N, C-alpha and C positions, 0 to 999 in steps of 0.2 A: 648323616641326613640323607634320606632317600631322595632321588631325583626323578622327576616325572617327565617323560618325553612330551614335548608340546605338540600333540596331535590336534587336528581341528576339533575333535570332541572335547578334549581337555581344555582347550582355549575357550570354547563356547561355554563350557561349564563354569569357568571362572568369570567370564563376562556376565553370565546370568546373575551371579552374586554381586558383581560390581555395579550392575545397572540400577539397582534400587528401584524407587517408586517412580522415577522420571522416565517416560517412554521416549523422550527426545534426546536423552544423553548419548553422546558419541561414544561408541565402543572402542576399546583399545585395539590397535592393529595386531593381527595374529603374528606371533613370532615366526621366523623362518623355519622351514623344515629342518629337523636335526637338532634344533635348540632344545635344551632341557630346563625344566623348572623344578627347584626343590620347594619344600613347603613354605619356607620363608619368602622366597621369590613370588610364589603364587599369592601369598597374603599381601605382599607389597603391591603387586599388580592390582589386586582388588581394592586395597585402601587408596591407591592413587587415582582410581577411576570411579569411585563410589559417589554418585550424586548426593546421596544422603549425608555423607561426610562433608561434601562441599557446602551443602546447605547449613550444616552445623558450624562450619568455619565462618560462613557469612553471619550466622546468628551470633557467634562469639564476637565478631567485629562490631556488630550492632550493640551488643551488651556493653562492650568497652566504650563505645561512643556515648551511650546513655550515662555511664558512670562518670565520664569526663564532663558531660554536660551538667550533671548533678553537682560535681565538685566546683565547676565554674560559677555556680549561683552564690557561692560564699564570697566571691570577690566583687569589688565595686565595678559598676558599669560606667565606663568613661566615654564621654561623647565630645567631639570637637566639631564646631561649625564655623565656616568662614564665608564671608559675603563681600563682594566687591561690586561697586556701581560707579558709573561715570555719568556726570550730568553736563548739560550745556553751560558754557562759560557765561557768567553774569557778573558784571562789575559790582563790587560792594557799594552800599550806600554811604553817604556822607552827610554831615550836618554842619552848616555854616553858623558860627557863633557871632552874635551881634556885639562883638567886642573889638577893641583896637589895642595894638601894641603901644608901648610908650612912645615909639617914634611916629605914631599916628597911622601905622599900617594896620589893616584888618588882620585878625587872627586867621590862620589857614583852617580850612574845613577839617572837621574830625571824621576820619573814616570809620565806618561801622564794620569791624571784622575784616576777614580776608576772603578772597574768592575761593570757594571750594569746588573743584572740578572732579576729584576722585574721592570716593568713600570706601573704606575698608573696615569691616567689623569681624571680630573673632569672639567665639563663645565656647567656653570649656565647662562641661558639666560632669558631675560624679554622683552616682546613685548607689548607696551602700545600705543593704538591708540591716537593720539593727535587731529586730526581733520578729520572728514569723511563727511563733508558737511551736518551735522545733520542727516545723514542716520541712526545712531544708535538710536537717539531719535525718529525718525519716525517709525523705526522698533519696538521699545518698545511700542509706542502708538498704533500701529496696532495690536500688540499681546494682549494688554489690551482690546482694543475694540472688538477683536475677542472673548475673554473670556466673555465679557459682553453680546455679542450676543448669545453665547452658554447658558449662565445662563438664559437669557430671554426666549430662546426657551424651555429650560427645564421647566421653570415655566409655560409656556403656555401648554406644553404637560401634565404636572401634573394636571392643572386645567381642561383641556379638558377630561382627563381620569376620573377624579372625577365626572364631569358632566354627562358623558356617563353612568357610573356605577349608578349614582343616577337616571337617566331616566329609565334604565333597572330595577333597584330595585323597583321604584314606579310603573312601568308598571306591574311587576310581582305581587306586592301587590294588584293592582286594579284587575288584572286577577283572583287572588284567591278570592277576594271579590265577583266577578261575579260568580265564581264556587260555592261559599258558598250560594249565593242567589238562584242559580239554583237548588242546592241540597235541600235546604229548601222547595222550591216550589214543587219539585218532591215528597218529603216525605209527604207534605200536600195533594197532589193530590192522592197519593197511599192510604193514609188513607181514603180520601173521596170516592175513588173507592170501598174500602171494605164496607163502609157504604151503598153505592148504591147497592152493591151485596146483602147485607142483606135486603135492602128494596125490591129488586126484589124478593128475596125468600119469603118475607112476602106479596107479591103482592101489595106493596105500591109504586112501581116504575116499569117502563117498561124496556123491554130488550133494547130499543133504548137508554134509559138513561144510561144503563150500557155500551153500545157500545161507546157512546159519551165520557164517563169517561175514557174508555180504550184508546181512541184516544188522549185525553188530556195527559194521563200518558205517552204515547209513544212520544208525542211532547216534554214533559218535559225532558224525558231521552235523546232525541236528543239534546236539549238545553244544558244539562250537558256535553254531549260528545263534543259539539262544544266549550264550555267554557274551557274544560280541554285540548283541542288540542293545 
């Protein structure tokens, strides 16, 4: 696997692919000078900082939540209510009966209930759908299909980002090769120009030869500048 030196240009190139549609996305920090990136690392960097992929992950979470919500509609809804109240103490009423006991004593008054100062009530309810015209099943199927669409879209986005980073990576490698060839050619011409200068000094070459060599050197320098642009 070829490794790519992490120059500012290379890093910015990868960031441009990772930035996606969100202008507010935070760009990854540039690697230290001397760090190298191979193609797999460059793709991993782009995948880790792509806002589009992060949005896709959020969409996948939302799809899973919708599917769980659709599944929960098949189960009964259970409710529990509790209520407590305290009232002022009131003595219970009583009724005196106009009767006497065998010994002649009057019967004691009959108390009407007990004094209730605290009241507590509990209520438990269960709501179970019996038949909804297959609406629950269709809702669950729709939620699952929506999740499958999101998963397929995420896979396409990841593959597309990998491909674009690979194209940029290989393009940069080719550009650096062109720069290297141009620089080698420039060094060769500069050395040849020095040889021509020595030949001119020894009167074994003409000034026209030296002028032509200087023109070739200038053209080679321009080629290097174009390759580095």
